[in-house]
BAROMI-492962 format. One record per residue: residue number from 1; x, z, y of N, C-alpha, C in turn. Coordinates in steps of 0.2 Angstrom, whole numbers, m for minus. Example, Ala and Ser with C-alpha at 12.3 -4.5 7.8 and 13.67 -1.06 7.14 Angstrom:
<recs>
1, 66, 39, m28, 62, 39, m22, 66, 39, m16
2, 64, 35, m11, 68, 36, m5, 64, 39, 0
</recs>
This chain:
<recs>
1, m104, 60, 38, m98, 55, 35, m100, 48, 34
2, m96, 45, 39, m96, 34, 41, m97, 35, 32
3, m89, 34, 27, m90, 32, 23, m96, 32, 18
4, m100, 36, 21, m108, 38, 15, m114, 35, 18
5, m111, 30, 24, m120, 28, 26, m120, 20, 22
6, m124, 20, 18, m123, 16, 14, m131, 11, 13
7, m135, 16, 15, m142, 14, 17, m144, 17, 21
8, m141, 17, 26, m147, 19, 31, m146, 28, 32
9, m147, 31, 26, m148, 39, 25, m142, 43, 23
10, m141, 49, 27, m138, 53, 24, m140, 57, 17
11, m134, 59, 15, m138, 65, 10, m139, 71, 15
12, m146, 75, 10, m147, 82, 13, m141, 86, 14
13, m141, 91, 17, m134, 94, 21, m137, 100, 16
14, m131, 102, 15, m129, 108, 10, m132, 115, 11
15, m134, 114, 16, m140, 121, 20, m146, 123, 15
16, m148, 116, 14, m156, 114, 12, m153, 113, 7
17, m150, 112, 3, m147, 110, m5, m148, 118, m9
18, m145, 122, m3, m142, 128, m9, m148, 133, m12
19, m154, 133, m9, m159, 135, m11, m161, 132, m19
20, m161, 126, m17, m165, 121, m22, m159, 122, m28
21, m153, 122, m27, m148, 124, m31, m148, 129, m36
22, m151, 134, m34, m152, 142, m34, m158, 142, m38
23, m162, 139, m34, m172, 140, m39, m171, 134, m47
24, m165, 130, m47, m163, 124, m53, m163, 128, m59
25, m159, 123, m62, m155, 127, m66, m150, 128, m64
26, m147, 132, m72, m138, 134, m70, m133, 127, m70
27, m134, 122, m70, m129, 118, m70, m129, 116, m62
28, m136, 115, m57, m135, 115, m50, m133, 121, m44
29, m134, 125, m51, m129, 133, m46, m124, 133, m49
30, m120, 129, m54, m115, 129, m55, m109, 123, m51
31, m113, 121, m47, m109, 118, m43, m114, 117, m36
32, m114, 123, m32, m116, 122, m22, m112, 120, m20
33, m115, 114, m17, m111, 108, m13, m110, 102, m14
34, m111, 101, m22, m113, 94, m25, m115, 89, m21
35, m118, 88, m18, m123, 84, m13, m121, 85, m4
36, m115, 87, m4, m112, 88, 1, m107, 84, 1
37, m105, 79, 5, m101, 73, 5, m94, 75, 6
38, m95, 79, 12, m89, 84, 14, m84, 89, 10
39, m87, 92, 6, m86, 96, m2, m82, 93, m5
40, m88, 86, m6, m84, 79, m12, m77, 79, m9
41, m78, 75, m3, m71, 72, 0, m65, 79, 1
42, m65, 84, 3, m60, 90, 2, m58, 90, m5
43, m61, 91, m10, m61, 92, m16, m57, 88, m19
44, m60, 80, m18, m55, 77, m22, m48, 74, m20
45, m42, 79, m24, m36, 79, m19, m34, 74, m25
46, m35, 69, m29, m33, 64, m33, m33, 56, m32
47, m39, 56, m25, m39, 49, m22, m45, 45, m23
48, m50, 47, m27, m58, 46, m27, m62, 48, m34
49, m61, 50, m41, m67, 51, m43, m70, 56, m42
50, m69, 63, m38, m75, 66, m35, m79, 62, m30
51, m75, 58, m26, m80, 56, m22, m83, 48, m25
52, m79, 44, m30, m84, 40, m33, m91, 42, m36
53, m91, 49, m36, m97, 51, m39, m100, 54, m34
54, m98, 55, m30, m102, 56, m24, m109, 50, m23
55, m102, 45, m21, m104, 38, m20, m111, 36, m24
56, m110, 37, m31, m113, 37, m38, m122, 39, m34
57, m121, 48, m35, m126, 49, m34, m129, 47, m26
58, m126, 47, m24, m129, 42, m17, m135, 36, m18
59, m131, 33, m23, m134, 26, m25, m141, 28, m27
60, m141, 34, m32, m145, 35, m40, m151, 36, m31
61, m150, 40, m27, m153, 45, m22, m157, 38, m18
62, m156, 33, m19, m159, 28, m14, m163, 23, m17
63, m161, 24, m24, m164, 18, m29, m171, 23, m32
64, m172, 29, m30, m178, 32, m30, m185, 31, m25
65, m178, 30, m20, m185, 28, m15, m188, 22, m14
66, m196, 23, m14, m200, 18, m14, m201, 13, m11
67, m200, 7, m13, m201, 2, m6, m192, m3, m4
68, m188, 2, m8, m182, m2, m4, m178, m3, m12
69, m178, m11, m6, m172, m15, m12, m165, m16, m15
70, m166, m14, m21, m161, m11, m24, m153, m16, m19
71, m148, m17, m19, m141, m19, m17, m138, m22, m26
72, m135, m28, m22, m132, m30, m27, m126, m27, m30
73, m125, m28, m35, m122, m24, m40, m112, m28, m33
74, m110, m33, m33, m105, m33, m30, m106, m32, m22
75, m111, m29, m17, m110, m27, m12, m109, m20, m13
76, m112, m16, m20, m111, m8, m20, m104, m8, m23
77, m99, m11, m25, m94, m12, m28, m88, m15, m21
78, m94, m18, m17, m88, m17, m10, m89, m11, m4
79, m96, m8, m3, m95, m1, m1, m92, 4, m5
80, m92, 4, m9, m89, 9, m12, m80, 10, m11
81, m78, 4, m13, m69, 1, m11, m68, 3, m4
82, m69, 2, 1, m73, 3, 7, m72, 11, 11
83, m77, 13, 7, m77, 20, 9, m71, 25, 4
84, m70, 24, m1, m64, 25, m4, m57, 23, 0
85, m57, 18, 3, m50, 17, 7, m50, 21, 13
86, m57, 21, 18, m58, 27, 22, m57, 35, 22
87, m59, 37, 13, m54, 43, 13, m50, 46, 13
88, m45, 39, 8, m39, 39, 10, m34, 39, 15
89, m37, 34, 20, m35, 32, 26, m33, 41, 29
90, m38, 45, 30, m43, 50, 32, m38, 56, 30
91, m35, 56, 24, m32, 61, 19, m25, 59, 22
92, m24, 52, 24, m14, 52, 25, m15, 52, 31
93, m18, 52, 35, m18, 55, 43, m17, 61, 44
94, m22, 65, 41, m22, 73, 41, m15, 73, 38
95, m13, 72, 32, m6, 73, 30, 2, 72, 36
96, 0, 65, 39, 5, 66, 45, 4, 68, 49
97, m4, 72, 52, m3, 76, 58, 1, 83, 56
98, 1, 87, 52, 5, 93, 47, 10, 92, 47
99, 14, 85, 46, 20, 86, 46, 24, 85, 52
100, 19, 83, 57, 21, 84, 67, 20, 87, 69
101, 16, 93, 66, 16, 98, 68, 18, 102, 66
102, 21, 103, 60, 27, 108, 57, 36, 106, 61
103, 35, 98, 61, 41, 97, 64, 41, 101, 70
104, 36, 98, 76, 37, 101, 81, 35, 109, 82
105, 33, 113, 79, 36, 120, 77, 42, 122, 75
106, 43, 122, 70, 52, 121, 70, 54, 120, 77
107, 55, 116, 78, 60, 111, 84, 58, 118, 89
108, 51, 120, 92, 50, 125, 99, 53, 131, 93
109, 53, 135, 88, 57, 141, 86, 63, 142, 86
110, 67, 135, 85, 73, 136, 87, 74, 135, 94
111, 71, 130, 97, 72, 132, 106, 72, 140, 107
112, 69, 142, 105, 67, 151, 111, 70, 153, 108
113, 75, 150, 102, 79, 158, 97, 88, 158, 102
114, 84, 150, 107, 91, 150, 110, 92, 153, 116
115, 100, 153, 119, 100, 154, 125, 97, 150, 131
116, 99, 151, 137, 97, 146, 140, 101, 141, 144
117, 110, 142, 142, 114, 139, 142, 114, 135, 136
118, 112, 138, 130, 111, 132, 122, 107, 127, 123
119, 103, 132, 124, 94, 125, 127, 96, 120, 130
120, 99, 120, 137, 101, 116, 140, 106, 112, 138
121, 109, 114, 131, 115, 109, 131, 112, 106, 123
122, 106, 109, 123, 103, 106, 116, 99, 102, 117
123, 94, 101, 122, 90, 96, 126, 94, 90, 129
124, 100, 92, 131, 104, 86, 135, 109, 82, 128
125, 111, 86, 121, 111, 81, 117, 105, 78, 114
126, 100, 80, 115, 93, 77, 111, 93, 71, 115
127, 93, 71, 121, 91, 66, 126, 94, 59, 125
128, 104, 60, 126, 108, 56, 122, 107, 52, 116
129, 106, 56, 109, 104, 54, 104, 96, 47, 104
130, 91, 50, 106, 87, 48, 110, 89, 41, 112
131, 92, 41, 116, 94, 33, 122, 100, 30, 117
132, 103, 33, 114, 109, 29, 109, 104, 24, 105
133, 97, 30, 102, 95, 25, 96, 91, 20, 97
134, 85, 21, 106, 84, 15, 107, 88, 8, 110
135, 95, 11, 113, 99, 4, 113, 103, 2, 108
136, 102, 6, 102, 106, 3, 95, 99, m4, 93
137, 93, 2, 95, 87, m2, 90, 88, m9, 95
138, 87, m8, 101, 87, m16, 105, 91, m20, 105
139, 98, m18, 101, 103, m22, 101, 102, m27, 97
140, 99, m25, 89, 98, m24, 85, 92, m29, 84
141, 86, m29, 87, 82, m34, 88, 84, m41, 92
142, 89, m38, 97, 91, m46, 100, 94, m47, 97
143, 99, m47, 92, 105, m51, 89, 100, m54, 81
144, 96, m50, 79, 90, m53, 75, 86, m59, 80
145, 84, m58, 83, 82, m65, 86, 86, m70, 89
146, 91, m69, 91, 97, m74, 94, 99, m77, 92
147, 101, m73, 85, 107, m75, 79, 110, m74, 73
148, 103, m70, 72, 103, m68, 64, 102, m72, 58
149, 106, m69, 55, 107, m73, 47, 104, m67, 43
150, 101, m68, 37, 99, m74, 35, 93, m79, 38
151, 92, m83, 37, 84, m86, 42, 77, m88, 36
152, 72, m84, 39, 67, m83, 35, 62, m87, 38
153, 59, m91, 33, 53, m97, 36, 46, m94, 34
154, 42, m94, 36, 36, m94, 33, 34, m100, 35
155, 31, m101, 33, 27, m109, 29, 20, m108, 29
156, 17, m110, 35, 9, m109, 39, 7, m117, 37
157, 8, m121, 33, 2, m128, 35, m2, m128, 28
158, 0, m125, 25, m7, m121, 19, m15, m120, 20
159, m17, m123, 28, m22, m122, 32, m28, m124, 30
160, m28, m130, 27, m33, m135, 21, m35, m131, 16
161, m31, m127, 13, m34, m123, 6, m35, m114, 7
162, m39, m115, 12, m38, m106, 16, m44, m108, 21
163, m46, m100, 23, m51, m101, 26, m55, m93, 26
164, m58, m95, 34, m61, m87, 34, m56, m81, 38
165, m57, m74, 34, m53, m70, 34, m44, m71, 30
166, m44, m76, 27, m36, m76, 26, m31, m76, 30
167, m35, m81, 36, m30, m79, 41, m27, m77, 46
168, m32, m73, 47, m32, m65, 47, m27, m60, 45
169, m28, m61, 40, m24, m59, 33, m15, m59, 34
170, m16, m68, 33, m8, m71, 34, m7, m69, 41
171, m10, m67, 49, m6, m65, 53, m3, m59, 53
172, m7, m54, 49, m6, m46, 48, 2, m45, 43
173, 2, m50, 41, 6, m50, 37, 14, m54, 39
174, 12, m57, 45, 19, m61, 46, 19, m55, 52
175, 15, m48, 53, 17, m44, 59, 22, m41, 56
176, 19, m40, 47, 22, m32, 44, 29, m37, 42
177, 31, m41, 41, 38, m46, 43, 41, m45, 47
178, 40, m46, 56, 43, m45, 57, 44, m36, 62
179, 39, m32, 56, 42, m24, 56, 47, m23, 51
180, 48, m28, 46, 53, m25, 41, 59, m28, 44
181, 59, m33, 47, 67, m37, 53, 68, m30, 58
182, 64, m27, 60, 65, m23, 65, 69, m18, 62
183, 67, m15, 56, 69, m7, 54, 73, m9, 48
184, 76, m15, 46, 80, m17, 41, 88, m19, 45
185, 93, m16, 42, 101, m16, 44, 103, m22, 44
186, 100, m26, 40, 99, m35, 40, 97, m36, 45
187, 102, m40, 51, 97, m43, 56, 97, m50, 54
188, 92, m50, 52, 89, m58, 47, 85, m62, 56
189, 85, m68, 55, 80, m73, 61, 75, m74, 56
190, 68, m75, 59, 61, m75, 56, 58, m81, 61
191, 59, m85, 56, 51, m93, 59, 48, m91, 55
192, 42, m95, 61, 33, m98, 57, 34, m104, 59
193, 33, m109, 53, 33, m117, 54, 25, m117, 54
194, 23, m126, 55, 17, m128, 56, 16, m123, 62
195, 15, m120, 66, 12, m116, 70, 10, m121, 73
196, 2, m122, 78, 0, m128, 82, m6, m126, 82
197, m9, m129, 86, m15, m127, 90, m22, m129, 85
198, m21, m134, 78, m24, m134, 74, m25, m129, 68
199, m22, m128, 66, m18, m120, 65, m23, m114, 67
200, m30, m113, 63, m33, m105, 64, m26, m101, 65
201, m20, m99, 60, m18, m93, 62, m16, m94, 67
202, m13, m98, 73, m11, m96, 78, m16, m94, 82
203, m23, m94, 81, m26, m89, 87, m26, m80, 85
204, m26, m79, 80, m26, m73, 74, m18, m71, 78
205, m13, m74, 77, m8, m71, 79, m7, m71, 85
206, m9, m75, 92, m11, m71, 99, m13, m66, 98
207, m19, m66, 96, m23, m57, 96, m20, m52, 94
208, m14, m54, 90, m11, m47, 89, m3, m46, 90
209, m4, m51, 96, 4, m51, 100, 11, m53, 99
210, 9, m55, 94, 14, m60, 90, 19, m65, 93
211, 16, m69, 100, 17, m74, 102, 21, m72, 109
212, 21, m64, 109, 27, m64, 115, 33, m67, 112
213, 35, m67, 119, 44, m71, 120, 47, m66, 118
214, 53, m67, 111, 60, m63, 111, 56, m58, 104
215, 51, m60, 102, 50, m59, 92, 53, m63, 87
216, 50, m72, 89, 48, m73, 82, 48, m80, 86
217, 52, m86, 81, 54, m93, 81, 48, m96, 79
218, 43, m99, 82, 38, m102, 81, 39, m110, 83
219, 37, m112, 78, 38, m122, 78, 32, m126, 74
220, 30, m132, 80, 24, m133, 77, 27, m140, 72
221, 30, m141, 69, 34, m143, 64, 33, m141, 58
222, 34, m145, 55, 34, m140, 47, 42, m140, 44
223, 42, m135, 39, 51, m133, 39, 55, m137, 38
224, 54, m143, 34, 56, m148, 32, 59, m153, 36
225, 56, m152, 43, 57, m157, 47, 61, m152, 52
226, 62, m146, 53, 63, m141, 59, 74, m139, 55
227, 70, m139, 48, 78, m136, 44, 81, m142, 43
228, 87, m143, 42, 93, m146, 37, 90, m147, 30
229, 89, m151, 25, 87, m151, 19, 91, m147, 15
230, 100, m146, 17, 105, m145, 12, 105, m136, 14
231, 100, m133, 17, 100, m129, 20, 93, m123, 15
232, 91, m127, 14, 83, m127, 13, 83, m122, 6
233, 79, m117, 7, 78, m113, 0, 72, m112, m3
234, 65, m114, m7, 60, m113, m6, 59, m108, m12
235, 56, m102, m9, 53, m98, m16, 46, m99, m19
236, 46, m99, m24, 39, m101, m27, 40, m96, m34
237, 34, m93, m35, 31, m91, m43, 32, m95, m49
238, 31, m102, m46, 30, m108, m50, 36, m112, m53
239, 45, m109, m48, 49, m112, m50, 54, m112, m55
240, 57, m115, m58, 60, m115, m64, 66, m112, m61
241, 69, m112, m57, 77, m107, m58, 78, m104, m53
242, 79, m96, m57, 80, m93, m52, 85, m89, m46
243, 82, m87, m41, 86, m84, m34, 94, m80, m37
244, 99, m80, m37, 102, m76, m40, 107, m72, m34
245, 105, m75, m29, 110, m69, m22, 107, m75, m18
246, 107, m71, m13, 105, m73, m5, 112, m72, 1
247, 110, m79, 2, 117, m82, 7, 116, m84, 13
248, 120, m80, 16, 118, m80, 24, 116, m86, 28
249, 120, m92, 26, 118, m98, 28, 114, m102, 25
250, 106, m100, 23, 103, m104, 21, 95, m102, 24
251, 93, m105, 23, 83, m103, 27, 79, m105, 21
252, 79, m97, 20, 72, m95, 13, 66, m98, 16
253, 62, m100, 12, 56, m103, 15, 51, m98, 9
254, 46, m95, 13, 41, m91, 11, 33, m93, 11
255, 32, m97, 7, 23, m101, 7, 21, m94, 12
256, 15, m95, 17, 12, m94, 20, 2, m95, 16
257, 2, m93, 11, m3, m92, 6, m5, m85, 4
258, m11, m87, 8, m15, m78, 8, m23, m81, 3
259, m23, m82, m2, m30, m86, m5, m33, m79, m8
260, m39, m80, m9, m43, m75, m16, m44, m79, m23
261, m40, m85, m22, m40, m88, m29, m34, m94, m28
262, m26, m91, m31, m22, m94, m30, m21, m99, m33
263, m19, m104, m28, m16, m112, m29, m11, m112, m34
264, m9, m113, m38, m4, m114, m43, m1, m119, m44
265, 5, m116, m41, 10, m124, m37, 11, m128, m32
266, 8, m125, m28, 6, m129, m20, 15, m128, m17
267, 18, m123, m17, 22, m124, m13, 30, m128, m15
268, 27, m127, m23, 34, m128, m27, 34, m138, m28
269, 25, m140, m28, 24, m148, m28, 25, m150, m20
270, 23, m145, m15, 23, m150, m7, 32, m149, m6
271, 34, m145, m9, 42, m146, m7, 46, m152, m12
272, 43, m153, m19, 45, m159, m23, 42, m166, m15
273, 36, m165, m15, 35, m171, m13, 40, m172, m5
274, 42, m167, m3, 47, m169, 3, 52, m170, 1
275, 56, m169, m5, 61, m171, m5, 67, m164, m2
276, 63, m160, m5, 67, m151, m6, 70, m150, m11
277, 78, m150, m10, 81, m150, m19, 80, m143, m22
278, 80, m139, m18, 81, m132, m22, 75, m126, m20
279, 71, m126, m26, 63, m121, m26, 67, m116, m33
280, 66, m111, m30, 68, m104, m34, 63, m100, m33
281, 62, m95, m39, 59, m89, m40, 63, m83, m39
282, 61, m79, m37, 60, m71, m39, 63, m69, m45
283, 69, m66, m46, 71, m64, m53, 66, m60, m58
284, 61, m59, m57, 56, m54, m60, 56, m53, m68
285, 57, m56, m72, 55, m57, m78, 62, m55, m79
286, 68, m53, m73, 76, m52, m79, 76, m43, m75
287, 72, m41, m72, 74, m34, m71, 68, m32, m72
288, 63, m34, m72, 54, m28, m73, 52, m32, m77
289, 51, m28, m83, 49, m30, m91, 40, m29, m89
290, 37, m26, m83, 32, m23, m84, 26, m27, m78
291, 29, m32, m75, 25, m35, m71, 19, m39, m74
292, 14, m37, m70, 7, m38, m73, 4, m44, m69
293, 11, m46, m64, 8, m52, m59, 14, m55, m54
294, 15, m60, m55, 19, m64, m48, 19, m68, m42
295, 12, m63, m41, 10, m68, m36, 9, m61, m28
296, 15, m60, m24, 17, m56, m20, 15, m56, m13
297, 15, m53, m8, 14, m54, m1, 19, m57, 3
298, 18, m59, 6, 21, m63, 11, 29, m56, 13
299, 25, m51, 16, 29, m47, 19, 33, m46, 11
300, 31, m44, 7, 34, m41, 2, 41, m44, m1
301, 39, m52, m1, 44, m57, m3, 49, m56, 4
302, 48, m56, 10, 53, m53, 14, 57, m45, 13
303, 56, m41, 14, 58, m35, 14, 62, m33, 5
304, 61, m39, 0, 65, m38, m6, 72, m46, m1
305, 68, m48, m2, 76, m53, 1, 79, m49, 7
306, 76, m46, 12, 83, m42, 15, 86, m37, 14
307, 82, m33, 7, 86, m29, 4, 91, m31, 2
308, 91, m35, m2, 96, m40, m6, 101, m43, m3
309, 100, m45, 3, 105, m45, 9, 109, m39, 11
310, 107, m32, 9, 111, m27, 10, 113, m26, 7
311, 110, m24, 1, 114, m20, m5, 117, m26, m13
312, 114, m33, m14, 117, m36, m17, 113, m34, m23
313, 109, m29, m25, 107, m27, m33, 98, m28, m30
314, 97, m34, m37, 92, m34, m36, 87, m28, m39
315, 92, m24, m45, 86, m20, m46, 83, m16, m41
316, 91, m14, m38, 85, m5, m30, 81, m10, m28
317, 83, m18, m26, 78, m19, m21, 71, m22, m25
318, 71, m24, m32, 64, m25, m35, 57, m19, m35
319, 64, m11, m36, 60, m7, m39, 57, m2, m31
320, 63, m3, m26, 60, m1, m19, 53, m5, m17
321, 53, m11, m19, 48, m15, m12, 43, m17, m18
322, 41, m18, m25, 37, m19, m29, 31, m15, m27
323, 26, m16, m26, 19, m10, m26, 19, m10, m33
324, 14, m3, m37, 13, m3, m41, 8, m5, m46
325, 4, m10, m40, m1, m15, m46, 3, m21, m48
326, 8, m20, m46, 13, m28, m49, 19, m25, m55
327, 20, m21, m52, 26, m18, m57, 23, m11, m61
328, 19, m12, m64, 14, m7, m70, 11, m10, m75
329, 13, m4, m79, 12, m4, m88, 2, m4, m88
330, 1, m2, m82, m8, m3, m84, m10, m3, m77
331, m16, m5, m76, m21, m6, m70, m23, 3, m66
332, m27, 2, m59, m27, 8, m58, m31, 12, m60
333, m38, 11, m60, m45, 14, m65, m41, 18, m72
334, m38, 15, m76, m33, 16, m81, m29, 20, m81
335, m26, 21, m77, m22, 26, m73, m26, 34, m72
336, m29, 31, m67, m35, 37, m65, m38, 41, m71
337, m39, 35, m78, m42, 39, m82, m38, 42, m86
338, m32, 42, m87, m26, 45, m90, m25, 52, m87
339, m26, 51, m81, m23, 55, m78, m28, 61, m76
340, m33, 59, m79, m38, 65, m78, m40, 68, m84
341, m40, 60, m90, m40, 67, m97, m33, 70, m99
342, m28, 69, m94, m21, 74, m99, m22, 79, m93
343, m26, 82, m88, m29, 88, m83, m35, 91, m87
344, m38, 87, m88, m42, 90, m94, m38, 94, m100
345, m33, 91, m103, m31, 93, m108, m25, 98, m108
346, m23, 99, m102, m20, 103, m101, m22, 108, m98
347, m29, 108, m95, m34, 115, m95, m37, 118, m100
348, m37, 114, m107, m41, 117, m112, m36, 122, m115
349, m28, 119, m114, m23, 122, m118, m22, 127, m115
350, m23, 127, m108, m22, 134, m105, m26, 142, m107
351, m33, 137, m108, m37, 141, m110, m36, 143, m118
352, m35, 138, m121, m34, 141, m130, m24, 148, m129
353, m21, 145, m127, m16, 147, m127, m16, 155, m123
354, m21, 158, m119, m24, 163, m118, m27, 166, m123
355, m33, 164, m126, m38, 165, m133, m30, 167, m139
356, m24, 162, m140, m22, 164, m144, m17, 172, m143
357, m15, 171, m135, m11, 178, m135, m15, 183, m135
358, m23, 184, m135, m26, 189, m135, m26, 191, m145
359, m26, 186, m145, m26, 186, m154, m23, 190, m158
360, m17, 186, m155, m9, 190, m156, m8, 197, m156
361, m10, 200, m151, m11, 206, m147, m14, 208, m149
362, m21, 208, m154, m26, 209, m159, m22, 214, m164
363, m20, 208, m167, m19, 208, m176, m11, 206, m177
364, m7, 208, m171, 1, 208, m171, 3, 205, m174
365, 0, 197, m175, 4, 190, m176, 8, 186, m171
366, 12, 182, m172, 20, 179, m167, 15, 172, m169
367, 14, 168, m164, 13, 162, m165, 16, 159, m162
368, 19, 155, m165, 25, 150, m163, 25, 140, m161
369, 26, 139, m158, 26, 130, m156, 22, 128, m150
370, 22, 133, m146, 15, 131, m143, 6, 130, m141
371, 4, 128, m138, m1, 130, m137, m7, 127, m142
372, m11, 125, m143, m14, 123, m151, m16, 114, m145
373, m15, 115, m141, m19, 111, m135, m13, 103, m135
374, m7, 106, m137, m3, 99, m135, m2, 93, m138
375, m4, 93, m145, m6, 87, m148, m11, 81, m142
376, m16, 87, m141, m21, 83, m136, m18, 77, m128
377, m16, 84, m127, m11, 81, m120, m5, 76, m124
378, m4, 77, m128, 3, 72, m131, m2, 64, m132
379, m8, 65, m135, m11, 60, m135, m17, 57, m129
380, m16, 58, m123, m19, 58, m115, m14, 56, m111
381, m11, 57, m114, m2, 55, m111, 0, 49, m113
382, m2, 49, m118, 1, 42, m122, m5, 35, m122
383, m9, 37, m122, m17, 34, m122, m18, 33, m113
</recs>
């Protein structure tokens, strides 16, 4: 598998590893296929611990080869992260493929059970529904582009403090914002300001096809030059005022900042410098007590604004759109460790409950209160 190409050498095939495992210790015989990346990736249903162990084994094998220079820790971490991402992406594609196959099979089975007249009527109705959905979608996109409200502007004037891949990430997030507007029931109008030849994000957006007519409104000038001052509402995590509602007659400015080291107060200080009266922040503290970071992706902020404009319910909008890495009481690694401990405790509990049932059947005793491992499972769940 490509995710395990870290040093140019593949692990030994499973067929060759089997004789060594049989001739080795009992531990090696208990895990045939431990050296096989396909077996490891297939058994790792939780998203990474088993695959991560395989990556570490491969690194250990590479370190034992004489004359090979050890990789820096940062490079190993980056390669492992990319490998895990590729494994999760392949697994997601496979699940989607299975779902599509199931839907297709169900549709074909339904059509085969129909008479010729029913089949013809069903297919005609299906074509009409698809045509109606396509026309409604095109009308929604046209309305959003021509007269959509509220207006959302992405401020791309921070190119001086960004570099490299950050411009590509910014262009991709703008593309996700456009997708969110198309799929939202609210026909909002999306603008991109400070979009000129001197800004590197312009080239990245052109490569993604965002500059095609009828998609987004691009402005070479800054947002304080394009819109009226009384219409502007600048969103910044460093603001003092909290946003209460989303008004259809306002222009909500989202900072186009994608940087590895966040620049504190960049959007708020810029708005104050150019005389923008209203700078607000999302009410994360009021509705999410477990938020670990107030720095959100651009598309996440746009999705929250769209949901709020549709439902007028901050709790629902934040709960649906905030990623788990932001609205969580523990990190990703801590959550994986806790789930692993809980699974181990549950497995021990099932074994002990089986032993207790055998003992009670032999001695005629009655065991109450469940298995002996429940306290362990509770402790693992809490910890």
